[in-house]
C-alpha angles and dihedrals in degrees: 000000000000114000105274112176128223103004116210137187105015110200127171119237112244091250091051090233096117150353135254113218142155128236119207122198132160091259105040150002116231132190112209140189109209120192123212091266091058097255109147126208119195110230100172137359137180138173115268115248102186150336116302097031112144139185134192142146133225118196124220115248092255092048094235097112138038122205108211124201114196122165128193128178134187131173143177130205123212127188121197119192128191093013 
């Protein structure tokens, strides 16, 4: 399997032939399907917005649907003096 950093949310596929997992790097969040031979397929990917963002997928029992959790956060800080 290609080097995917910081794997998150490992969930078996309903047919037990692979795993759904997330990969979190400083640049992007990637949802992967990884078969039992280690071959990874990118299912979804987005640019990282901040620290603590996560991504993972949970398949339905019949394998027809995939619930995807992807979080992104962004914030700004303003200081007003002499207001």
